[in-house]
VOBA-1610 file (N, C-alpha, C; in pm, whole numbers, padded with zeros to 5 digits, always signed):
BEGIN
Met+00079+00091+04473Met+00192-00003+04503Met+00197-00084+04433Met+00286-00141+04386Met+00295-00259+04320Met+00248-00361+04362His+00185-00458+04292His+00175-00589+04384His+00320-00643+04406Pro+00320-00693+04530Pro+00407-00760+04623Pro+00497-00906+04577Leu+00407-00952+04485Leu+00486-01070+04436Leu+00572-01015+04319Phe+00494-00916+04229Phe+00604-00864+04106Phe+00735-00742+04168Ser+00717-00678+04314Ser+00792-00619+04359Ser+00915-00659+04414Glu+00885-00816+04429Glu+00973-00953+04469Glu+01062-00943+04385Val+00997-00999+04250Val+01031-01067+04173Val+01159-00953+04072Leu+01099-00857+04064Leu+01173-00697+03991Leu+01266-00670+04058Thr+01269-00635+04234Thr+01379-00595+04309Thr+01480-00657+04332His+01451-00794+04329His+01533-00904+04372His+01609-00959+04236Lys+01562-00966+04117Lys+01520-01032+04004Lys+01534-01189+04045Asp+01408-01171+04089Asp+01455-01334+04164Asp+01343-01440+04045Leu+01400-01481+03969Leu+01430-01633+03870Leu+01324-01693+03932Ser+01322-01777+04030Ser+01281-01876+04108Ser+01124-01864+04159Lys+01076-01676+04123Lys+00979-01712+04213Lys+00878-01630+04062Ala+00932-01578+03984Ala+00862-01513+03832Ala+00760-01611+03747Gly+00779-01718+03793Gly+00666-01837+03757Gly+00552-01769+03855Glu+00551-01754+03968Glu+00408-01760+04033Glu+00360-01635+04016Leu+00398-01543+03884Leu+00344-01436+03866Leu+00189-01492+03748Phe+00202-01576+03701Phe+00090-01624+03640Phe-00029-01691+03710Thr+00024-01685+03832Thr-00117-01728+03953Thr-00218-01634+03980Val-00154-01503+03932Val-00217-01383+04059Val-00323-01356+03945Glu-00418-01280+03964Glu-00559-01281+03868Glu-00517-01144+03808Asp-00552-01153+03669Asp-00548-01033+03590Asp-00561-00907+03666Asn-00670-00885+03744Asn-00760-00761+03746Asn-00673-00732+03916Asp-00608-00854+03947Asp-00518-00790+04038Asp-00410-00720+04029Ile-00400-00693+03934Ile-00242-00650+03930Ile-00234-00516+03770Glu-00363-00510+03715Glu-00409-00459+03582Glu-00361-00294+03612His-00353-00249+03756His-00333-00088+03789His-00218-00067+03811Asp-00145-00195+03802Asp+00045-00179+03857Asp+00142-00189+03766Leu+00027-00231+03591Leu+00100-00281+03518Leu+00218-00186+03450Ser+00192-00025+03416Ser+00280+00044+03413Ser+00403+00125+03479Glu+00386+00070+03606Glu+00452+00078+03697Glu+00583-00045+03703Val+00523-00177+03635Val+00614-00248+03634Val+00642-00236+03476Val+00628-00222+03389Val+00711-00207+03279Val+00793-00077+03282Asp+00796+00057+03372Asp+00877+00114+03408Asp+00962+00044+03442Arg+00952-00043+03565Arg+01098-00133+03664Arg+01098-00226+03487Ile+01049-00277+03454Ile+01134-00333+03329Ile+01238-00268+03245Tyr+01225-00130+03233Tyr+01263-00042+03172Tyr+01409-00020+03215Glu+01429+00031+03358Glu+01500+00034+03453Glu+01595-00079+03458Ile+01561-00177+03448Ile+01656-00354+03437Ile+01730-00350+03306Ala+01642-00312+03200Ala+01695-00392+03116Ala+01762-00260+03016Asp+01782-00149+03064Asp+01860+00005+03058Asp+01996-00036+03114Gln+02013-00126+03203Gln+02124-00105+03294Gln+02238-00181+03217Lys+02380-00111+03269Lys+02482-00183+03209Lys+02498-00326+03286Gly+02512-00373+03149Gly+02540-00563+03213Gly+02429-00620+03171Tyr+02321-00593+03124Tyr+02188-00618+03102Tyr+02173-00736+02992Glu+02262-00696+02901Glu+02291-00773+02772Glu+02432-00922+02796Asp+02434-00910+02898Asp+02531-01011+02969Asp+02493-01117+03076Ser+02385-01025+03127Ser+02321-01131+03237Ser+02209-01224+03186Asp+02200-01376+03178Asp+02063-01441+03157Asp+01981-01416+03260Asn+02029-01458+03379Asn+01925-01421+03484Asn+01824-01276+03471Asp+01907-01168+03482Asp+01798-01068+03449Asp+01707-01054+03321Gln+01790-01116+03197Gln+01655-01164+03069Gln+01555-01217+03131Ser+01584-01339+03130Ser+01488-01435+03170Ser+01375-01400+03271Val+01413-01300+03387Val+01313-01272+03467Val+01217-01147+03384Val+01295-01055+03317Val+01235-00909+03203Val+01142-01024+03105Glu+01182-01116+03063Glu+01090-01190+02921Glu+00955-01221+03039Ile+00990-01328+03120Ile+00846-01364+03218Ile+00798-01231+03237Cys+00851-01122+03322Cys+00759-01022+03329Cys+00679-00950+03214Ile+00769-00943+03101Ile+00704-00865+02963Ile+00547-00966+02941Thr+00586-01124+02932Thr+00494-01214+02905Thr+00367-01150+02989Arg+00418-01153+03116Arg+00300-01161+03240Arg+00195-01025+03188Val+00268-00894+03191Val+00242-00758+03143Val+00132-00788+03057Thr+00205-00822+02891Thr+00100-00790+02810Thr-00044-00902+02818Thr+00003-01012+02875Thr-00095-01101+02863Thr-00225-01039+02999Ala-00206-00970+03068Ala-00303-00923+03165Ala-00321-00761+03106Ile-00294-00732+02996Ile-00330-00597+02936Ile-00424-00662+02823Arg-00399-00798+02722Arg-00479-00811+02704Arg-00581-00854+02716Glu-00615-00952+02854Glu-00714-01017+02932Glu-00784-00858+02973Thr-00723-00785+03044Thr-00827-00679+03105Thr-00873-00567+03034Gln-00835-00582+02886Gln-00815-00458+02748Gln-00818-00347+02812Ser-00686-00369+02855Ser-00638-00189+02949Ser-00538-00160+02886Ile-00491-00169+02732Ile-00389-00099+02659Ile-00384+00028+02675Glu-00486+00114+02623Glu-00518+00263+02653Glu-00443+00304+02791Glu-00457+00231+02866Glu-00407+00269+03036Glu-00244+00250+03013His-00188+00186+02928His-00054+00122+02970His+00028+00156+02820Ala-00027+00215+02746Ala+00078+00217+02594Ala+00137+00354+02613Arg+00154+00399+02705Arg+00221+00506+02694Arg+00386+00430+02771Ala+00343+00368+02871Ala+00458+00311+02921Ala+00553+00189+02858Leu+00438+00184+02782Leu+00546+00048+02663Leu+00578+00117+02552Val+00565+00200+02500Val+00591+00350+02403Val+00727+00355+02486Lys+00792+00398+02569Lys+00879+00458+02629Lys+00991+00309+02663Leu+00928+00183+02652Leu+01011+00096+02714Leu+01053+00042+02564Leu+01000+00083+02417Leu+01015+00052+02290Leu+01123+00120+02257Glu+01089+00236+02273Glu+01185+00356+02261Glu+01310+00347+02337Met+01371+00303+02455Met+01481+00253+02532Met+01543+00171+02412Cys+01466+00068+02363Cys+01497-00068+02343Cys+01587-00009+02215His+01540+00087+02136His+01609+00118+01954His+01708+00205+01998Arg+01772+00205+02139Arg+01913+00322+02165Arg+02006+00169+02216His+01964+00062+02167His+02076-00064+02244His+02121-00148+02110Thr+02166-00191+02123Thr+02246-00312+02007Thr+02078-00416+02001Leu+02068-00396+01844Leu+01986-00516+01785Leu+01961-00598+01691Thr+02146-00579+01635Thr+02193-00691+01561Thr+02181-00856+01610Thr+02130-00898+01507Thr+02159-01027+01530Thr+02275-01092+01565Ser+02298-01164+01620Ser+02422-01264+01617Ser+02522-01349+01511Pro+02586-01366+01479Pro+02632-01465+01375Pro+02546-01567+01397Arg+02515-01618+01489Arg+02461-01792+01493Arg+02301-01759+01507Asp+02263-01612+01505Asp+02146-01593+01427Asp+02084-01569+01537Glu+02130-01525+01666Glu+02037-01529+01787Glu+01988-01354+01800Asp+01842-01295+01822Asp+01843-01176+01836Asp+01854-01171+01984Pro+01909-01003+02002Pro+02022-00973+02115Pro+01870-00918+02240Pro+01879-00937+02345Pro+01792-00885+02430Pro+01701-00814+02393His+01763-00696+02379His+01619-00568+02348His+01575-00611+02215Ala+01633-00621+02160Ala+01536-00728+01992Ala+01387-00809+02048Lys+01455-00926+02178Lys+01326-00951+02200Lys+01242-00863+02273Ile+01256-00756+02303Ile+01186-00712+02427Ile+01091-00635+02302Ala+01182-00614+02213Ala+01070-00485+02123Ala+00966-00551+02015Ser+01029-00687+02033Ser+00928-00743+01943Ser+00841-00839+01998Asp+00842-00843+02174Asp+00724-00862+02215Asp+00625-00733+02220Ile+00663-00618+02295Ile+00626-00468+02286Ile+00546-00459+02148Met+00606-00469+02033Met+00527-00452+01929Met+00427-00527+01882Ser+00403-00649+01947Ser+00317-00750+01901Ser+00164-00698+02037Cys+00219-00678+02131Cys+00116-00638+02241Cys+00037-00501+02152Leu+00127-00405+02120Leu+00070-00261+02073Leu-00017-00267+01985Phe+00062-00368+01830Phe-00015-00369+01727Phe-00164-00474+01726Leu-00144-00517+01876Leu-00245-00633+01861Leu-00386-00469+01859His-00355-00412+01877His-00485-00312+01868His-00447-00208+01775Tyr-00445-00250+01673Tyr-00419-00173+01545Tyr-00508-00013+01539Asn-00653-00107+01581Asn-00803-00023+01544Asn-00815+00074+01635Lys-00714+00087+01714Lys-00714+00223+01804Lys-00637+00293+01828Thr-00728+00420+01775Thr-00644+00530+01717Thr-00536+00609+01827Ala-00554+00656+01952Ala-00501+00663+02062Ala-00396+00622+02071Val-00380+00446+02080Val-00297+00373+02069Val-00154+00370+01946Met-00191+00389+01831Met-00129+00408+01709Met-00087+00522+01721Lys-00094+00677+01764Lys-00073+00789+01778Lys+00072+00789+01877Leu+00025+00696+01972Leu+00180+00680+02049Leu+00281+00569+01966Ala+00251+00498+01960Ala+00291+00362+01881Ala+00385+00399+01730Ile+00303+00457+01612Ile+00387+00460+01520Ile+00485+00514+01510Pro+00454+00667+01587Pro+00599+00728+01553Pro+00730+00630+01636Ala+00701+00566+01760Ala+00826+00483+01815Ala+00860+00383+01684Val+00767+00294+01667Val+00792+00199+01552Val+00882+00220+01405Val+00843+00328+01375Val+00891+00364+01236Val+01037+00370+01230His+01120+00418+01374His+01233+00454+01332His+01296+00261+01351Tyr+01273+00181+01362Tyr+01302+00014+01368Tyr+01308-00005+01250Leu+01285+00051+01140Leu+01264+00019+01000Leu+01437+00017+00948Asp+01480+00116+01035Asp+01616+00116+01003Asp+01724+00048+01068Cys+01687-00039+01176Cys+01722-00092+01237Cys+01856-00231+01154Asp+01948-00292+01272Asp+02001-00390+01126Asp+01959-00495+01191Asn+01851-00541+01178Asn+01803-00678+01236Asn+01692-00705+01133Lys+01697-00758+01025Lys+01606-00810+00901Lys+01475-00840+00968Glu+01466-00928+01081Glu+01340-00985+01092Glu+01285-00898+01180Leu+01342-00837+01253Leu+01237-00714+01310Leu+01211-00627+01227Ala+01271-00570+01189Ala+01241-00490+01014Ala+01138-00517+00961Cys+01128-00642+00911Cys+01053-00715+00826Cys+00921-00733+00941Asn+00916-00724+01059Asn+00802-00727+01155Asn+00694-00582+01150Val+00818-00522+01161Val+00771-00374+01163Val+00691-00332+01037Ser+00733-00412+00952Ser+00655-00369+00787Ser+00518-00380+00784Ser+00510-00553+00814Ser+00354-00630+00858Ser+00284-00500+00984Tyr+00342-00471+01093Tyr+00258-00410+01178Tyr+00203-00303+01102Leu+00292-00234+01023Leu+00282-00074+00982Leu+00125-00123+00861Ser+00157-00228+00824Ser+00063-00270+00709Ser-00087-00239+00770Leu-00096-00308+00883Leu-00195-00344+00960Leu-00238-00197+01006Ala-00182-00107+01076Ala-00219-00007+01103Ala-00247+00109+01014Ala-00212+00084+00883Ala-00251+00127+00788Ala-00376+00201+00746Ile-00446+00057+00799Ile-00602-00015+00771Ile-00686+00125+00816Asp-00658+00135+00951Asp-00756+00256+01032Asp-00660+00364+01021Asn-00528+00388+01030Asn-00451+00487+01018Asn-00389+00533+00941Ala-00418+00582+00863Ala-00352+00623+00746Ala-00298+00731+00727Asp-00355+00826+00772Asp-00326+00976+00797Asp-00201+00977+00917Leu-00170+00899+00987Leu-00075+00889+01099Leu+00053+00860+01078Leu-00003+00759+00980Leu+00144+00678+00928Leu+00178+00802+00785Ala+00118+00839+00739Ala+00135+00930+00634Ala+00257+01047+00636Lys+00250+01080+00760Lys+00350+01195+00831Lys+00463+01128+00837His+00492+00963+00835His+00593+00938+00804His+00639+00889+00673Met+00568+00909+00538Met+00612+00897+00402Met+00737+00917+00397Pro+00851+00975+00395Pro+00958+01031+00363Pro+01052+00906+00396Leu+01049+00862+00536Leu+01087+00745+00562Leu+01090+00619+00564Leu+00933+00587+00482Leu+00893+00453+00457Leu+00920+00509+00329Val+00942+00545+00246Val+00971+00547+00130Val+01144+00515+00059Thr+01214+00560+00209Thr+01342+00578+00160Thr+01351+00397+00228Ser+01306+00351+00307Ser+01316+00227+00386Ser+01287+00123+00232Val+01173+00137+00156Val+01214+00045+00055Val+01315+00082-00044Leu+01360+00213-00050Leu+01474+00240-00136Leu+01600+00131-00062Lys+01576+00123+00016Lys+01694+00111+00077Lys+01679-00086+00079Gly+01617-00130+00023Gly+01550-00291+00013Gly+01482-00332+00097Asn+01392-00275+00178Asn+01260-00330+00259Asn+01117-00324+00168Tyr+01124-00425+00082Tyr+01041-00414-00015Tyr+00928-00431+00007Leu+00888-00511+00150Leu+00803-00600+00187Leu+00700-00460+00217Leu+00772-00340+00262Leu+00735-00203+00275Leu+00632-00168+00176Ser+00653-00187+00075Ser+00563-00140-00057Ser+00414-00168-00042Lys+00396-00247+00070Lys+00267-00280+00068Lys+00176-00174+00117Val+00246-00123+00182Val+00162+00021+00284Val+00189+00156+00204Leu+00238+00157+00107Leu+00267+00308+00030Leu+00133+00307-00071Pro+00086+00240-00102Pro-00079+00258-00186Pro-00182+00314-00078Gln-00139+00241+00038Gln-00232+00278+00168Gln-00249+00410+00192Ile-00179+00486+00165Ile-00139+00632+00266Ile-00096+00761+00147Phe-00114+00664+00023Phe-00019+00799-00073Phe-00139+00922-00123Thr-00227+00885-00115Thr-00335+00985-00121Thr-00327+01121+00024Gln-00277+01072+00109Gln-00296+01136+00244Gln-00107+01236+00239Asn-00027+01216+00134Asn+00132+01229+00174Asn+00218+01251+00019Pro+00122+01261-00100Pro+00201+01205-00239Pro+00321+01267-00281Asp+00382+01351-00196Asp+00508+01405-00276Asp+00607+01321-00228Pro+00625+01259-00140Pro+00754+01245-00096Pro+00769+01123-00215Val+00659+00991-00288Val+00608+00928-00355Val+00665+00951-00512Ile+00632+01107-00545Ile+00642+01155-00690Ile+00817+01198-00679Arg+00844+01265-00545Arg+00990+01277-00554Arg+01099+01205-00636His+01047+01073-00534His+01119+00960-00620His+01078+00844-00636Ile+00988+00895-00793Ile+00924+00816-00872Ile+00986+00703-00936Asp+01125+00812-00997Asp+01264+00689-01084Asp+01263+00616-01049Cys+01339+00610-00897Cys+01385+00498-00808Cys+01305+00414-00794Leu+01203+00430-00741Leu+01074+00360-00724Leu+01036+00231-00829Val+01056+00301-00953Val+01023+00212-01039Val+01153+00147-01063Gly+01262+00189-01045Gly+01387+00090-01085Gly+01379-00014-00962Thr+01289-00010-00832Thr+01309-00133-00730Thr+01255-00256-00821Leu+01140-00242-00905Leu+01076-00345-00948Leu+01136-00490-00984Asp+01256-00480-01042Asp+01321-00598-01093Asp+01370-00650-00951Lys+01363-00620-00866Lys+01442-00679-00722Lys+01327-00725-00621Cys+01238-00702-00683Cys+01139-00707-00560Cys+01052-00894-00656Glu+00997-00893-00513Glu+00898-01035-00501Glu+00789-00985-00639Val+00686-01057-00655Val+00578-01065-00741Val+00516-00975-00672Ile+00476-01017-00518Ile+00348-00953-00454Ile+00362-00824-00364Glu+00504-00767-00423Glu+00588-00641-00387Glu+00544-00547-00494Gln+00605-00622-00623Gln+00584-00582-00750Gln+00443-00501-00758Val+00339-00593-00706Val+00198-00576-00748Val+00120-00429-00671Ser+00199-00409-00576Ser+00189-00335-00502Ser+00254-00182-00488Leu+00369-00240-00585Leu+00446-00117-00652Leu+00317-00045-00740Ile+00315-00120-00857Ile+00206-00120-00963Ile+00097-00072-00897Gln+00022-00088-00808Gln-00104-00043-00737Gln-00066+00130-00730Leu+00044+00159-00666Leu+00114+00266-00577Leu+00130+00356-00746Phe+00184+00296-00845Phe+00207+00364-00975Phe+00049+00425-01005Ser-00017+00352-01037Ser-00183+00379-01030Ser-00213+00513-00986Leu-00195+00545-00838Leu-00251+00614-00769Leu-00207+00760-00846Val-00018+00758-00848Val+00037+00838-00917Val+00010+00902-01036Ala-00035+00792-01099Ala-00131+00796-01233Ala-00247+00904-01256Lys-00288+00889-01169Lys-00429+00969-01127Lys-00421+01102-01062His-00276+01138-01004His-00210+01265-00924His-00120+01331-01025Gln-00004+01267-01102Gln+00060+01317-01138Gln+00114+01204-01267Pro+00032+01199-01409Pro+00066+01054-01454Pro+00186+01118-01528Glu+00232+01278-01533Glu+00332+01303-01665Glu+00439+01212-01630Val+00486+01193-01460Val+00648+01104-01449Val+00661+01031-01462Leu+00522+00954-01516Leu+00556+00824-01533Leu+00555+00776-01694Asp+00575+00899-01782Asp+00587+00867-01894Asp+00719+00773-01981Lys+00828+00826-01870Lys+00940+00808-01940Lys+00990+00616-01872His+00898+00584-01792His+00853+00496-01741His+00766+00376-01817Tyr+00740+00380-01956Tyr+00644+00332-02035Tyr+00666+00191-02053Asn+00800+00253-02117Asn+00881+00065-02142Asn+00885-00055-02010Lys+00918-00015-01949Lys+00933-00107-01806Lys+00802-00140-01755Leu+00701-00039-01766Leu+00536-00094-01730Leu+00488-00147-01811Cys+00519-00151-01955Cys+00479-00241-02051Cys+00525-00414-02007Glu+00588-00410-01935Glu+00737-00535-01910Glu+00573-00633-01827Phe+00522-00566-01748Phe+00354-00636-01666Phe+00251-00619-01717Leu+00269-00588-01865Leu+00111-00620-01921Leu+00103-00760-01937Ser+00198-00853-01979Ser+00204-00996-01946Ser+00170-01074-01805Ser+00134-01015-01692Ser+00101-01064-01602Ser-00056-01041-01557Gly-00104-01146-01518Gly-00254-01129-01517Gly-00277-01069-01382Leu-00179-01069-01276Leu-00164-01001-01167Leu-00162-00833-01145Thr-00151-00795-01318Thr-00087-00619-01283Thr-00134-00584-01414Ala-00160-00660-01506Ala-00239-00605-01618Ala-00305-00520-01652Ser-00406-00552-01584Ser-00534-00444-01583Ser-00520-00312-01502Thr-00395-00283-01365Thr-00389-00194-01318Thr-00290-00110-01422Val-00193-00190-01511Val-00111-00144-01604Val-00164-00029-01689Ile-00275-00131-01732Ile-00354-00018-01825Ile-00425+00076-01807Thr-00474+00083-01693Thr-00529+00211-01630Thr-00453+00321-01618Ile-00331+00238-01577Ile-00224+00384-01605Ile-00205+00452-01707Phe-00204+00337-01810Phe-00148+00407-01979Phe-00275+00495-01984Val-00437+00473-01970Val-00519+00551-02006Val-00494+00685-01944Asp-00480+00686-01813Asp-00440+00823-01671Asp-00311+00886-01800Met-00247+00846-01810Met-00093+00902-01880Met-00151+00917-02049Ala-00274+00872-02109Ala-00300+00936-02251Ala-00369+01029-02283Lys-00480+01071-02151Lys-00579+01142-02108Lys-00482+01274-02104Gln-00389+01287-02044Gln-00278+01353-01962Gln-00183+01397-02078Asn-00135+01316-02157Asn-00067+01355-02281Asn-00040+01261-02380Pro-00237+01249-02477Pro-00243+01134-02549Pro-00108+01144-02713Ser-00027+01278-02677Ser+00049+01286-02795Ser+00194+01167-02800Ala+00234+01148-02667Ala+00296+00991-02635Ala+00235+00895-02700Phe+00140+00878-02708Phe+00070+00745-02752Phe+00075+00721-02917Val+00047+00806-02971Val+00006+00829-03107Val+00113+00723-03147Asp+00254+00677-03138Asp+00338+00562-03187Asp+00329+00428-03100Arg+00233+00429-03004Arg+00212+00308-02901Arg+00101+00242-02951Leu+00008+00268-03040Leu-00135+00230-03033Leu-00098+00115-03115Asp+00008+00058-03220Asp-00031-00080-03281Asp+00044-00194-03181Asp+00073-00172-03062Asp+00103-00284-02945Asp+00014-00251-02879Leu-00039-00179-02838Leu-00182-00153-02770Leu-00281-00247-02809Lys-00290-00221-02942Lys-00427-00280-03016Lys-00407-00418-02999Lys-00296-00467-03068Lys-00232-00624-03024Lys-00235-00704-02881Phe-00209-00559-02800Phe-00247-00654-02664Phe-00394-00650-02623Met-00481-00570-02713Met-00654-00576-02672Met-00680-00706-02704Asp-00610-00762-02846Asp-00667-00884-02905Asp-00644-01007-02848Asn-00521-00989-02758Asn-00497-01089-02679Asn-00560-01088-02521Gln-00627-00998-02472Gln-00693-00955-02357Gln-00785-00859-02366Pro-00920-00971-02457Pro-01082-00937-02412Pro-01058-00813-02347Pro-01071-00896-02184Pro-01142-00807-02087Pro-01108-00658-02082Leu-00967-00606-02131Leu-00916-00492-02104Leu-00947-00409-02234Thr-01055-00457-02318Thr-01061-00390-02443Thr-01119-00236-02414Tyr-01184-00209-02337Tyr-01198-00080-02292Tyr-01137+00029-02257Ser-01045-00028-02174Ser-00916+00061-02125Ser-00832+00117-02265Val-00827-00013-02376Val-00747+00053-02519Val-00808+00134-02580Ile-00959+00112-02573Ile-01065+00239-02646Ile-01032+00356-02592Gln-01034+00369-02471Gln-00993+00525-02412Gln-00867+00549-02451Ile-00755+00505-02477Ile-00669+00548-02507Ile-00654+00548-02701Ile-00718+00488-02716Ile-00736+00540-02874Ile-00805+00686-02913Gly-00897+00649-02790Gly-01019+00756-02822Gly-00922+00911-02771Ala-00880+00878-02654Ala-00777+01025-02601Ala-00654+01047-02771Val-00612+00987-02787Val-00505+00998-02938Val-00598+01079-03051Gly-00722+01006-03037Gly-00817+01065-03153Gly-00864+01223-03114Thr-00844+01293-03022Thr-00853+01410-02955Thr-00747+01513-02994Leu-00615+01464-03071Leu-00533+01525-03069Leu-00566+01625-03220Asn-00601+01570-03317Asn-00590+01653-03421Asn-00681+01585-03571Glu-00730+01656-03655Glu-00834+01593-03743Glu-00740+01444-03794Thr-00614+01452-03813Thr-00553+01311-03891Thr-00589+01251-03786Glu-00560+01202-03618Glu-00581+01106-03549Glu-00713+01072-03531Ala-00787+01205-03502Ala-00953+01147-03512Ala-00985+01050-03617Asp-00999+01080-03746Asp-01011+01040-03841Asp-00944+00891-03857Arg-00821+00839-03801Arg-00762+00694-03777Arg-00832+00648-03660Ser-00879+00685-03516Ser-00941+00632-03419Ser-01083+00587-03470Leu-01134+00718-03567Leu-01305+00662-03620Leu-01273+00519-03728Lys-01183+00525-03799Lys-01203+00435-03846Lys-01186+00268-03776Tyr-01069+00308-03684Tyr-01026+00180-03615Tyr-01210+00126-03554Phe-01239+00235-03476Phe-01392+00226-03424Phe-01447+00160-03490Ser-01509+00227-03655Ser-01585+00142-03705Ser-01536+00000-03701Ser-01419-00030-03743Ser-01375-00162-03801Ser-01408-00282-03671Met-01444-00234-03531Met-01448-00287-03432Met-01627-00310-03404Leu-01675-00258-03445Leu-01828-00181-03432Leu-01881-00398-03459Ala-01889-00408-03555Ala-01897-00554-03684Ala-01849-00689-03556Ser-01734-00650-03558Ser-01712-00750-03467Ser-01658-00760-03349Ser-01679-00676-03258Ser-01681-00679-03077Ser-01815-00729-03019Glu-01809-00736-02933Glu-01930-00815-02832Glu-02010-00716-02792Asp-02091-00768-02767Asp-02249-00665-02734Asp-02177-00550-02634Ser-02130-00611-02536Ser-02122-00520-02383Ser-01968-00428-02446Ala-01893-00442-02542Ala-01819-00323-02595Ala-01883-00248-02663Ile-01979-00230-02744Ile-02038-00145-02814Ile-02051-00012-02764Pro-02147-00037-02633Pro-02130+00111-02583Pro-02022+00201-02543Met-01904+00173-02511Met-01834+00191-02504Met-01752+00235-02628Ile-01773+00155-02689Ile-01682+00238-02851Ile-01768+00343-02917Leu-01911+00310-02876Leu-01951+00434-02934Leu-01948+00574-02844Gln-01934+00536-02742Gln-01902+00707-02611Gln-01761+00748-02670Asp-01679+00685-02720Asp-01550+00757-02768Asp-01562+00791-02907Met-01638+00710-03013Met-01698+00766-03137Met-01725+00924-03136Arg-01864+00925-03039Arg-01916+01005-03044Arg-01832+01136-02960Ala-01754+01118-02892Ala-01642+01221-02841Ala-01578+01300-02930Ile-01535+01182-02995Ile-01442+01271-03143Ile-01509+01352-03191Gly-01636+01308-03259Gly-01733+01370-03309Gly-01763+01524-03268Leu-01790+01491-03161Leu-01831+01631-03098Leu-01727+01749-03163Thr-01589+01730-03125Thr-01504+01834-03208Thr-01503+01813-03361His-01517+01725-03418His-01509+01681-03568His-01594+01600-03604Pro-01749+01653-03581Pro-01877+01630-03647Pro-01906+01582-03773Glu-01768+01636-03922Glu-01790+01587-04023Glu-01673+01469-04036Leu-01614+01417-03958Leu-01536+01305-03976Leu-01633+01186-03935Leu-01775+01223-03869Leu-01839+01151-03817Leu-01922+01049-03920Thr-01970+01177-03951Thr-02045+01180-04062Thr-02096+01064-04157Pro-01921+01004-04230Pro-01925+00858-04286Pro-01999+00752-04221Tyr-01978+00753-04118Tyr-02002+00641-04023Tyr-02130+00617-03957Met-02216+00754-03979Met-02369+00738-03917Met-02453+00617-03997Glu-02419+00601-04098Glu-02542+00513-04153Glu-02518+00359-04072Glu-02387+00300-04040Glu-02342+00215-03966Glu-02407+00177-03824Val-02353+00341-03799Val-02400+00360-03624Val-02571+00316-03614Asn-02635+00366-03728Asn-02777+00385-03695Asn-02834+00207-03719Lys-02764+00162-03803Lys-02796-00035-03804Lys-02803-00060-03655Leu-02713+00005-03604Leu-02711-00076-03449Leu-02831-00045-03381Ser-02896+00069-03374Ser-03014+00070-03275Ser-03137-00077-03310Glu-03133-00143-03408Glu-03199-00250-03460Glu-03209-00337-03351Asn-03228-00403-03272Asn-03215-00532-03184Asn-03088-00502-03098Ala-03113-00361-03030Ala-02997-00350-02979Ala-03026-00325-02794Ser-02958-00317-02712Ser-02974-00260-02540Ser-03041-00158-02584Ser-03052-00080-02462Ser-03110+00060-02462Ser-03014+00148-02414Ala-02869+00131-02353Ala-02762+00189-02393Ala-02686+00250-02539Val-02728+00137-02614Val-02716+00169-02749Val-02783+00248-02811Arg-02902+00231-02783Arg-02996+00319-02861Arg-02981+00444-02837Ile-02999+00450-02706Ile-02967+00641-02609Ile-02836+00647-02651Leu-02725+00613-02690Leu-02594+00626-02745Leu-02604+00669-02903Val-02670+00602-02978Val-02672+00636-03106Val-02786+00742-03159Gln-02874+00747-03048Gln-02988+00879-03069Gln-02945+01027-03020Ser-02846+01020-02948Ser-02740+01091-02915Ser-02672+01169-02993Met-02603+01049-03078Met-02477+01076-03170Met-02565+01166-03289Lys-02721+01096-03342Lys-02769+01168-03400Lys-02800+01292-03431Asp-02864+01313-03246Asp-02882+01467-03249Asp-02751+01541-03234Asp-02637+01502-03207Asp-02494+01583-03238Asp-02501+01624-03369Gln-02538+01519-03445Gln-02468+01549-03574Gln-02593+01685-03640Gln-02735+01706-03570Gln-02791+01774-03598Gln-02826+01938-03601Lys-02688+01937-03505Lys-02671+02099-03402Lys-02619+02156-03495
//
C-alpha cells in the first residue's frame, strides 16, 4: 500500500501537497518507492503530459523525493528495475532541446534517473539493468543528455567493462557520429571486444583532427591497444600518428605504438629510422623505444643488422648509463642471429665491464658467452 501522502499527490496530481513529501521519513516510504515510480511512469506516459506544467512539476518533485529516499536508505538494488523501466519509457518520447535551449520534460526525467542509477556505478546488479537502457540515449537528439551519458558510461566502465563491451559497436558508431567525449570509454573496454574497433580503425584515426586534446589522448591510447592486438592495421596511418610525436601528452604512447608495429613488420621502418633517430635526440626519455625499433629493423637481414650494430656502437660512448643496458640487449639480440657481425664490436663492449653496473656486466658476459658457442 503506497504511503497516503504519495497516493494523494499522484492520484490527484496535487502540487500544493507535493512539498509535504519531504516531511515524511525516508524509511516510512522506502518500501513504496517502486510503486511510486510506476505511478510516475503512468502520468509521464500520458498524452498531454508535455503540455501540463502542473503534472510536470508534480512528477519532478516526486522523482526528487524518490531518488533522495533511495540514496538515504541505500535501496537502489530494490528499485533499479522500476527506475530503468521509467528511463526506457522516456526514450520513446521527445528529447530534443527546444529552440530556447529548454529540455523537454522527458529529458529532465531521464537526466534525474540516470544520475540516481550511476551514483551506484560500482554495483554490478544495478549496471546490468541500467547500461542496456542508457546506451540507447547516445543516439538521442539532445547534445547535453548524450554528453551526460558518455560521462556516466565512463564511470560504469571502471567496474563493468565486460557489460559495456557488449555495446562496443554502438559506442564506436556514436564516436564516429561526433560524440568524441565517448572516446575515453573505448580504451577501457577494448580488450573485451576489440573487433568493432579494428573494423572501423581507419575512420577512428580520421576523427583525430576533429577532437579536443583530451579526446585525442584517449584515441591514441586506444590505438596503442590496437597495436598490441593487430598492429598491421595501423601501418597506413604512420604519418598521421607522427603528428602526435610533438605533444608531451601523446609522444610516449605513439612511439610505443611504433615499437609494436616494428616488431610485427620491421621492413616498414627501414626508411623511417632517420626521422625516428632525430626524434630520439630531441626526446631522450624515449630513447629505449627508438632503440627497440632500430633493433627490430636489424633482424631483417645482414645489411640492416650491420647498420643497426654500427649505430648502437656509436651510441655506447655518448649515452647515459641508464641507456647502456638497453643498447646492449638489442646488440645481443642481433648477435644471436649474426654473431660474425657482432665480433668487431666486442672489444668495445668488453671495456664497458670496467666500473659498470651489475646489469651491464651480466649482459657483457652473456654476449661473450654467446660468441664462444
